[in-house]
Every structure is written in structure tokens, then in C-alpha cells.
Z-matrix of the N, CA and C atoms (Angstrom, degrees):
N
C 1 1.420
C 2 1.570 1 108.94
N 3 1.282 2 118.03 1 -42.46
C 4 1.482 3 119.69 2 -179.10
C 5 1.561 4 109.72 3 -65.81
N 6 1.332 5 116.62 4 -37.33
C 7 1.362 6 118.37 5 179.90
C 8 1.558 7 113.31 6 -63.43
N 9 1.268 8 118.37 7 -38.36
C 10 1.457 9 124.31 8 -177.66
C 11 1.565 10 106.22 9 -68.39
N 12 1.371 11 116.53 10 -42.53
C 13 1.497 12 119.30 11 -179.52
C 14 1.533 13 108.73 12 -65.30
N 15 1.312 14 120.96 13 -42.74
C 16 1.387 15 125.70 14 179.90
C 17 1.548 16 111.89 15 -59.40
N 18 1.325 17 112.96 16 -42.06
C 19 1.491 18 121.01 17 179.72
C 20 1.566 19 107.08 18 -60.91
N 21 1.301 20 117.49 19 -48.43
C 22 1.430 21 124.07 20 -177.37
C 23 1.501 22 110.16 21 -60.49
N 24 1.350 23 115.43 22 -47.75
C 25 1.491 24 119.60 23 178.06
C 26 1.504 25 111.05 24 -57.13
N 27 1.286 26 118.89 25 -46.50
C 28 1.441 27 126.74 26 -178.97
C 29 1.522 28 110.26 27 -61.99
N 30 1.323 29 116.46 28 -43.05
C 31 1.473 30 124.11 29 179.65
C 32 1.492 31 110.56 30 -64.28
N 33 1.383 32 117.38 31 -45.13
C 34 1.472 33 122.87 32 178.57
C 35 1.475 34 109.56 33 -64.97
N 36 1.285 35 120.62 34 -43.54
C 37 1.455 36 124.89 35 176.70
C 38 1.550 37 112.10 36 -58.65
N 39 1.274 38 116.35 37 -42.67
C 40 1.464 39 121.50 38 -178.72
C 41 1.533 40 109.46 39 -67.58
N 42 1.324 41 116.95 40 -43.67
C 43 1.461 42 119.75 41 177.52
C 44 1.540 43 110.65 42 -59.29
N 45 1.350 44 116.39 43 -45.94
C 46 1.473 45 120.49 44 177.14
C 47 1.512 46 114.13 45 -60.83
N 48 1.314 47 116.19 46 -41.07
C 49 1.448 48 120.00 47 173.08
C 50 1.502 49 114.58 48 -60.32
N 51 1.328 50 112.93 49 -40.31
C 52 1.497 51 119.14 50 178.54
C 53 1.460 52 109.86 51 -62.26
N 54 1.365 53 117.35 52 -45.99
C 55 1.466 54 123.27 53 178.13
C 56 1.514 55 111.95 54 -59.63
N 57 1.337 56 116.89 55 -44.88
C 58 1.481 57 122.91 56 -176.15
C 59 1.565 58 104.73 57 -65.95
N 60 1.324 59 120.62 58 -42.51
C 61 1.471 60 125.77 59 -176.59
C 62 1.529 61 108.53 60 -62.98
N 63 1.291 62 116.46 61 -45.11
C 64 1.490 63 121.47 62 178.47
C 65 1.486 64 111.60 63 -63.29
N 66 1.371 65 116.77 64 -43.71
C 67 1.452 66 121.04 65 176.58
C 68 1.565 67 110.24 66 -59.25
N 69 1.282 68 116.42 67 -52.43
C 70 1.495 69 119.76 68 -177.47
C 71 1.541 70 110.12 69 -63.29
N 72 1.329 71 121.30 70 -35.46
C 73 1.458 72 123.25 71 178.45
C 74 1.535 73 109.46 72 -60.52
N 75 1.341 74 115.84 73 -49.48
C 76 1.447 75 119.67 74 -179.44
C 77 1.507 76 113.15 75 -65.38
N 78 1.356 77 116.49 76 -41.39
C 79 1.446 78 121.19 77 179.59
C 80 1.538 79 111.90 78 -62.83
N 81 1.362 80 115.34 79 -46.40
C 82 1.405 81 117.98 80 -178.48
C 83 1.554 82 114.17 81 -69.71
N 84 1.298 83 116.01 82 -36.68
C 85 1.474 84 120.78 83 177.48
C 86 1.481 85 111.19 84 -61.64
N 87 1.390 86 115.28 85 -43.99
C 88 1.468 87 120.38 86 -179.98
C 89 1.528 88 110.52 87 -63.04
N 90 1.354 89 116.36 88 -38.00
C 91 1.453 90 123.17 89 178.28
C 92 1.534 91 111.46 90 -65.25
N 93 1.271 92 118.27 91 -45.57
C 94 1.424 93 124.57 92 -176.75
C 95 1.556 94 108.93 93 -68.11
N 96 1.369 95 118.82 94 -42.29
C 97 1.475 96 122.41 95 179.71
C 98 1.491 97 110.55 96 -67.21
N 99 1.325 98 119.43 97 -33.37
C 100 1.433 99 122.66 98 176.90
C 101 1.522 100 110.16 99 -66.94
N 102 1.340 101 117.82 100 -43.10
C 103 1.457 102 121.30 101 179.19
C 104 1.572 103 113.32 102 -64.64
N 105 1.301 104 114.96 103 -45.23
C 106 1.469 105 119.06 104 -175.64
C 107 1.550 106 111.79 105 -73.80
N 108 1.280 107 118.95 106 -26.19
C 109 1.466 108 118.88 107 -176.35
C 110 1.490 109 110.92 108 -70.35
N 111 1.346 110 119.44 109 -25.81
C 112 1.470 111 122.00 110 175.30
C 113 1.473 112 115.57 111 -78.73
N 114 1.420 113 117.02 112 -19.82
C 115 1.452 114 120.50 113 -177.37
C 116 1.460 115 114.95 114 -100.53
N 117 1.279 116 118.55 115 -6.30
C 118 1.485 117 118.79 116 -177.48
C 119 1.511 118 110.98 117 -71.52
N 120 1.246 119 116.36 118 129.39
C 121 1.517 120 119.98 119 179.23
C 122 1.530 121 107.93 120 -113.12
N 123 1.283 122 114.23 121 144.97
C 124 1.452 123 120.70 122 179.15
C 125 1.545 124 108.48 123 -86.40
N 126 1.265 125 118.59 124 126.22
C 127 1.442 126 123.63 125 178.97
C 128 1.502 127 108.76 126 -74.70
N 129 1.317 128 115.93 127 133.18
C 130 1.452 129 119.15 128 -178.43
C 131 1.566 130 108.39 129 -101.74
N 132 1.272 131 114.27 130 177.15
C 133 1.493 132 120.99 131 -177.79
C 134 1.536 133 111.07 132 -55.45
N 135 1.243 134 117.67 133 -39.62
C 136 1.467 135 122.15 134 -172.57
C 137 1.564 136 108.83 135 -70.88
N 138 1.328 137 116.70 136 -43.96
C 139 1.454 138 119.99 137 177.33
C 140 1.499 139 112.38 138 -65.17
N 141 1.279 140 116.33 139 -47.02
C 142 1.470 141 120.41 140 177.19
C 143 1.522 142 113.04 141 -57.72
N 144 1.314 143 115.68 142 -46.86
C 145 1.485 144 120.72 143 178.70
C 146 1.516 145 110.50 144 -58.97
N 147 1.332 146 114.80 145 -45.71
C 148 1.488 147 116.79 146 -178.49
C 149 1.540 148 112.45 147 -63.35
N 150 1.301 149 115.70 148 -39.19
C 151 1.542 150 120.53 149 178.21
C 152 1.524 151 108.89 150 -66.63
N 153 1.356 152 118.37 151 -42.32
C 154 1.475 153 119.44 152 -177.81
C 155 1.584 154 107.54 153 -67.03
N 156 1.369 155 116.27 154 -42.38
C 157 1.435 156 117.79 155 -177.83
C 158 1.576 157 112.01 156 -64.53
N 159 1.343 158 113.93 157 -42.36
C 160 1.418 159 119.73 158 178.86
C 161 1.601 160 109.76 159 -62.55
N 162 1.293 161 116.15 160 -46.57
C 163 1.498 162 118.34 161 178.34
C 164 1.488 163 111.18 162 -57.06
N 165 1.320 164 119.17 163 -45.97
C 166 1.473 165 125.23 164 179.32
C 167 1.541 166 110.78 165 -59.10
N 168 1.326 167 117.00 166 -47.40
C 169 1.425 168 122.76 167 178.22
C 170 1.499 169 112.16 168 -66.30
N 171 1.274 170 120.66 169 -40.32
C 172 1.489 171 123.31 170 175.59
C 173 1.501 172 108.57 171 -57.44
N 174 1.346 173 117.52 172 -45.42
C 175 1.416 174 121.48 173 -178.53
C 176 1.475 175 112.07 174 -62.55
N 177 1.392 176 115.70 175 -47.67
C 178 1.408 177 119.25 176 178.67
C 179 1.530 178 111.51 177 -59.37
N 180 1.279 179 119.70 178 -43.56
C 181 1.467 180 122.42 179 176.15
C 182 1.515 181 114.13 180 -60.29
N 183 1.338 182 116.30 181 -34.60
C 184 1.491 183 119.74 182 175.24
C 185 1.557 184 110.36 183 -67.73
N 186 1.312 185 115.31 184 -37.37
C 187 1.455 186 117.27 185 176.73
C 188 1.534 187 112.79 186 -63.40
N 189 1.370 188 113.67 187 -46.06
C 190 1.440 189 116.31 188 176.99
C 191 1.463 190 114.25 189 -63.71
N 192 1.367 191 119.36 190 -37.37
C 193 1.465 192 123.42 191 175.69
C 194 1.565 193 110.29 192 -63.45
N 195 1.325 194 115.26 193 -38.36
C 196 1.475 195 115.79 194 177.91
C 197 1.543 196 112.18 195 -64.44
N 198 1.296 197 117.17 196 -38.57
C 199 1.454 198 120.42 197 177.43
C 200 1.509 199 109.82 198 -64.62
N 201 1.365 200 116.08 199 -47.36
C 202 1.443 201 122.86 200 -178.13
C 203 1.572 202 110.97 201 -58.40
N 204 1.302 203 115.59 202 -41.21
C 205 1.521 204 121.43 203 -173.94
C 206 1.516 205 113.23 204 -91.22
N 207 1.317 206 115.09 205 -7.18
C 208 1.510 207 114.12 206 -178.39
C 209 1.510 208 108.09 207 -73.23
N 210 1.300 209 114.74 208 141.13
C 211 1.500 210 121.78 209 178.47
C 212 1.552 211 113.69 210 -65.23
N 213 1.295 212 113.04 211 -36.31
C 214 1.499 213 119.21 212 -173.15
C 215 1.549 214 112.52 213 -90.85
N 216 1.369 215 118.94 214 6.08
C 217 1.454 216 119.58 215 176.41
C 218 1.533 217 110.78 216 -76.89
N 219 1.403 218 112.66 217 142.67
C 220 1.457 219 118.35 218 -178.64
C 221 1.588 220 106.42 219 -79.41
N 222 1.321 221 114.79 220 165.84
C 223 1.408 222 120.50 221 -179.46
C 224 1.526 223 109.58 222 -66.70
N 225 1.318 224 118.90 223 -31.74
C 226 1.398 225 121.66 224 174.80
C 227 1.478 226 115.73 225 -67.54
N 228 1.370 227 118.13 226 -39.26
C 229 1.418 228 123.01 227 177.94
C 230 1.552 229 110.64 228 -67.94
N 231 1.301 230 113.70 229 -39.48
C 232 1.575 231 118.63 230 176.63
C 233 1.507 232 109.64 231 -63.63
N 234 1.294 233 119.08 232 -46.77
C 235 1.401 234 120.46 233 179.69
C 236 1.521 235 113.90 234 -63.09
N 237 1.406 236 114.75 235 -39.26
C 238 1.406 237 116.38 236 175.22
C 239 1.538 238 116.34 237 -65.90
N 240 1.378 239 113.34 238 -39.40
C 241 1.442 240 119.34 239 175.23
C 242 1.529 241 113.47 240 -62.33
N 243 1.284 242 114.69 241 -42.28
C 244 1.455 243 120.64 242 178.05
C 245 1.570 244 111.27 243 -62.28
N 246 1.320 245 114.56 244 -40.24
C 247 1.496 246 118.21 245 -178.68
C 248 1.545 247 108.60 246 -71.11
N 249 1.340 248 119.17 247 -41.22
C 250 1.428 249 119.13 248 176.65
C 251 1.480 250 114.20 249 -63.34
N 252 1.398 251 116.51 250 -36.57
C 253 1.368 252 121.39 251 -179.29
C 254 1.588 253 109.81 252 -64.98
N 255 1.311 254 115.45 253 -43.73
C 256 1.457 255 120.82 254 176.77
C 257 1.505 256 114.24 255 -61.10
N 258 1.395 257 113.23 256 -37.45
C 259 1.436 258 122.34 257 177.72
C 260 1.523 259 108.73 258 -61.18
N 261 1.301 260 119.00 259 -46.99
C 262 1.437 261 124.85 260 -178.84
C 263 1.483 262 109.67 261 -61.80
N 264 1.396 263 117.11 262 -45.93
C 265 1.433 264 122.06 263 -179.97
C 266 1.484 265 112.59 264 -61.15
N 267 1.423 266 118.25 265 -41.95
C 268 1.407 267 121.18 266 179.82
C 269 1.520 268 110.29 267 -70.26
N 270 1.303 269 118.18 268 -36.37
C 271 1.479 270 118.55 269 175.31
C 272 1.500 271 114.13 270 -62.25
N 273 1.367 272 114.48 271 -41.48
C 274 1.504 273 119.07 272 178.73
C 275 1.506 274 108.84 273 -62.05
N 276 1.292 275 116.43 274 -43.57
C 277 1.553 276 119.50 275 -179.42
C 278 1.504 277 109.64 276 -64.05
N 279 1.279 278 119.47 277 -44.19
C 280 1.454 279 122.15 278 -176.55
C 281 1.569 280 108.44 279 -65.46
N 282 1.321 281 114.75 280 -44.73
C 283 1.493 282 116.88 281 178.31
C 284 1.550 283 112.31 282 -61.22
N 285 1.303 284 115.48 283 -42.74
C 286 1.445 285 118.98 284 178.17
C 287 1.495 286 112.16 285 -61.75
N 288 1.246 287 120.30 286 -43.73
C 289 1.443 288 127.19 287 -179.52
C 290 1.579 289 106.85 288 -59.37
N 291 1.343 290 114.95 289 -55.13
C 292 1.477 291 121.32 290 -176.36
C 293 1.567 292 110.16 291 -61.23
N 294 1.327 293 118.24 292 -41.03
C 295 1.491 294 119.12 293 177.38
C 296 1.457 295 110.91 294 -62.00
N 297 1.354 296 116.87 295 -40.08
C 298 1.524 297 119.11 296 179.12
C 299 1.523 298 113.18 297 -65.45
N 300 1.360 299 113.13 298 -42.65
C 301 1.436 300 118.61 299 179.21
C 302 1.538 301 112.50 300 -61.16
N 303 1.319 302 113.81 301 -44.13
C 304 1.477 303 122.37 302 -179.36
C 305 1.560 304 109.82 303 -63.01
N 306 1.299 305 117.73 304 -43.86
C 307 1.460 306 122.74 305 172.96
C 308 1.487 307 113.60 306 -59.49
N 309 1.323 308 117.11 307 -36.95
C 310 1.446 309 125.88 308 -177.74
C 311 1.500 310 109.44 309 -66.03
N 312 1.350 311 117.13 310 -27.30
C 313 1.425 312 122.83 311 177.35
C 314 1.528 313 113.44 312 -77.74
N 315 1.276 314 117.18 313 0.82
C 316 1.441 315 120.42 314 174.39
C 317 1.529 316 115.86 315 108.49
N 318 1.283 317 118.04 316 3.85
C 319 1.456 318 119.38 317 178.04
C 320 1.526 319 109.29 318 -84.49
N 321 1.301 320 114.87 319 146.97
C 322 1.508 321 119.72 320 -174.57
C 323 1.531 322 111.41 321 -67.26
N 324 1.365 323 115.86 322 -42.90
C 325 1.467 324 123.45 323 179.12
C 326 1.459 325 108.78 324 -157.76
N 327 1.345 326 113.03 325 159.32
C 328 1.479 327 121.80 326 -178.04
C 329 1.516 328 109.70 327 -156.70
N 330 1.299 329 114.80 328 145.44
C 331 1.466 330 123.07 329 171.66
C 332 1.476 331 108.70 330 -123.09
N 333 1.332 332 117.79 331 135.88
C 334 1.449 333 123.38 332 178.60
C 335 1.501 334 108.35 333 -123.19
N 336 1.328 335 117.92 334 128.08
C 337 1.467 336 122.42 335 169.14
C 338 1.481 337 108.08 336 -115.71
N 339 1.372 338 114.24 337 127.12
C 340 1.457 339 119.85 338 -172.64
C 341 1.548 340 105.61 339 -121.32
N 342 1.355 341 113.95 340 108.37
C 343 1.463 342 120.42 341 175.59
C 344 1.529 343 107.99 342 -100.09
N 345 1.357 344 113.10 343 -177.67
C 346 1.468 345 117.43 344 179.08
C 347 1.543 346 112.45 345 -63.87
N 348 1.336 347 114.59 346 -30.70
C 349 1.506 348 118.71 347 -174.42
C 350 1.524 349 113.62 348 -109.19
N 351 1.308 350 117.05 349 -37.87
C 352 1.461 351 122.18 350 -171.40
C 353 1.584 352 111.87 351 -122.00
N 354 1.290 353 115.96 352 158.42
C 355 1.404 354 126.07 353 170.19
C 356 1.606 355 106.61 354 -127.78
N 357 1.326 356 112.13 355 121.19
C 358 1.475 357 119.74 356 178.17
C 359 1.519 358 106.68 357 -108.11
N 360 1.348 359 115.58 358 129.09
C 361 1.442 360 119.40 359 173.93
C 362 1.492 361 109.63 360 -120.93
N 363 1.358 362 115.03 361 124.66
C 364 1.438 363 120.81 362 179.13
C 365 1.589 364 104.42 363 -110.44
N 366 1.333 365 115.65 364 120.15
C 367 1.456 366 119.02 365 -175.48
C 368 1.560 367 108.84 366 -116.03
N 369 1.264 368 116.43 367 142.38
C 370 1.467 369 124.17 368 179.07
C 371 1.551 370 109.37 369 -83.05
N 372 1.401 371 116.85 370 94.93
C 373 1.388 372 121.75 371 172.17
C 374 1.502 373 108.51 372 -167.74
N 375 1.338 374 115.26 373 161.10
C 376 1.457 375 120.58 374 -178.54
C 377 1.550 376 112.54 375 -66.95
N 378 1.305 377 114.25 376 -46.26
C 379 1.446 378 120.19 377 -179.53
C 380 1.525 379 110.42 378 -152.57
N 381 1.266 380 116.84 379 162.25
C 382 1.494 381 120.05 380 -178.51
C 383 1.471 382 112.00 381 -117.21
N 384 1.310 383 116.38 382 133.39
C 385 1.473 384 121.41 383 176.14
C 386 1.525 385 106.37 384 -86.73
N 387 1.271 386 118.28 385 167.17
C 388 1.446 387 126.05 386 -175.94
C 389 1.593 388 106.75 387 -65.96
N 390 1.302 389 116.43 388 -39.66
C 391 1.434 390 115.53 389 -179.56
C 392 1.525 391 114.39 390 -68.58
N 393 1.375 392 116.55 391 -30.46
C 394 1.422 393 121.11 392 173.45
C 395 1.531 394 111.77 393 -68.47
N 396 1.338 395 119.06 394 -41.69
C 397 1.379 396 121.23 395 176.42
C 398 1.556 397 113.08 396 -64.00
N 399 1.330 398 116.13 397 -38.16
C 400 1.422 399 121.11 398 172.05
C 401 1.496 400 114.96 399 -55.09
N 402 1.338 401 114.99 400 -46.49
C 403 1.476 402 123.91 401 178.31
C 404 1.541 403 110.21 402 -56.60
N 405 1.323 404 113.38 403 -49.86
C 406 1.463 405 118.65 404 -175.60
C 407 1.518 406 109.22 405 -66.74
N 408 1.333 407 120.41 406 -44.52
C 409 1.421 408 125.75 407 177.91
C 410 1.521 409 109.52 408 -55.32
N 411 1.354 410 115.61 409 -47.49
C 412 1.411 411 120.92 410 -177.03
C 413 1.545 412 110.09 411 -60.88
N 414 1.307 413 118.35 412 -43.69
C 415 1.483 414 120.63 413 177.82
C 416 1.537 415 111.06 414 -62.58
N 417 1.258 416 116.49 415 -45.56
C 418 1.494 417 121.87 416 -179.50
C 419 1.556 418 109.87 417 -59.82
N 420 1.338 419 115.52 418 -51.48
C 421 1.409 420 120.49 419 179.05
C 422 1.520 421 116.14 420 -56.68
N 423 1.381 422 112.46 421 -41.94
C 424 1.476 423 115.33 422 -179.75
C 425 1.500 424 111.89 423 -70.69
N 426 1.352 425 118.69 424 -29.89
C 427 1.475 426 121.10 425 -179.57
C 428 1.537 427 115.47 426 -87.10
N 429 1.321 428 116.20 427 -23.38
C 430 1.408 429 119.02 428 -175.94
C 431 1.559 430 118.77 429 -124.53
N 432 1.239 431 113.69 430 -18.30
C 433 1.513 432 120.71 431 -176.44
C 434 1.549 433 110.32 432 65.49
N 435 1.293 434 120.24 433 24.26
C 436 1.454 435 122.41 434 179.92
C 437 1.531 436 108.14 435 -83.51
N 438 1.365 437 118.30 436 149.07
C 439 1.440 438 120.09 437 177.53
C 440 1.546 439 112.95 438 -76.60
N 441 1.296 440 114.32 439 165.01
C 442 1.463 441 117.98 440 -177.57
C 443 1.526 442 112.08 441 -59.84
N 444 1.315 443 118.50 442 -37.86
C 445 1.417 444 122.67 443 -178.93
C 446 1.669 445 111.37 444 -59.80
N 447 1.257 446 115.96 445 -24.09
C 448 1.427 447 121.07 446 -177.14
C 449 1.541 448 115.76 447 -99.64
N 450 1.348 449 113.27 448 11.01
C 451 1.478 450 119.51 449 178.83
C 452 1.528 451 108.19 450 -116.36
N 453 1.340 452 113.24 451 125.44
C 454 1.444 453 118.83 452 -178.06
C 455 1.556 454 104.83 453 -120.64
N 456 1.366 455 115.62 454 132.74
C 457 1.439 456 122.07 455 -179.16
C 458 1.511 457 108.14 456 -122.55
N 459 1.276 458 114.99 457 122.89
C 460 1.509 459 122.12 458 180.00
C 461 1.502 460 113.00 459 -121.72
N 462 1.378 461 115.75 460 121.15
C 463 1.494 462 118.63 461 175.28
C 464 1.536 463 109.96 462 -82.58
N 465 1.340 464 118.76 463 139.41
C 466 1.439 465 123.71 464 178.16
C 467 1.536 466 104.53 465 -138.30
N 468 1.379 467 112.23 466 137.71
C 469 1.427 468 118.00 467 178.48
C 470 1.503 469 109.52 468 -87.40
């Protein structure tokens, strides 16, 4: 008789614990989803581009590091990899400086890509006035010494 009563008490206690666990699960999940829905930010073109560019460059740097650190790499391959690595680092620095200077001129956001021949500037704005174009061109020329024909400026909303 005592065994049956003990089993019933244990069964009732487990059912109650299951009910309390289910309630707490629902309550906590609703609380967490309410907190995160207010903090979710939508990534824009500029953020996405920067992340993609950085991921690509990180991968390139890893490739060059692998060549530099490989035991079977020739001295010529190591020298070439080191030169390319420094070129990427210098390009990254120049782009960062130009982006900062363009933002300092009052633009909300800007992306600069600096290749061996061209500089592309993507600026967050509806349209560009000639004075704004002149400001951007002046910044790019001062930082890269590229000619006007090799500078492209693109407005993006």
C-alpha cells in the first residue's frame, strides 16, 4: 500500500515539474525574443561590402603567410609573398584614410577601393554636387596621386 502511494506522489510531482518547466520555457523564450527584436540592426550595403572585403583580404593574407612559412617555398616565392602582403596592408591603410577623410567632409558613409590603376569611391548620398565631387577628387589625388581619369565616384542611397 505504501509503495503505491509513493509511486503516485512521485508521478504527481513529476507531472507538476513538467508543467512548471514548460511554463518557464515559454516565459523565458518570450522574454528573450522581446529583448532581441529591439536590438536587431539591418545591415546595409556599406557594412556588407566592408565585411566581404575584409574577409577576402584576411584570406589573401593567410595564403601569403602560408607561402612565407612553408618550408619548401623558394626564396623568390617568399619575397614575392611578402611584397604582396605589404601591398595589401598599404592598400588597406590608404583606403581607410580616404574613407575617414571623405566622411569628415560630411558624407554619411563611404567605401574606397584602391587598385593599381583605379580608385573607386562609393558615397552614401542621393546625388552629388560638383563641389562634393571636387572634394572627393582632391582627397583621392592627395592620397594616391592618381589622375582624374582613374577616379570613379558613385553615389548610393
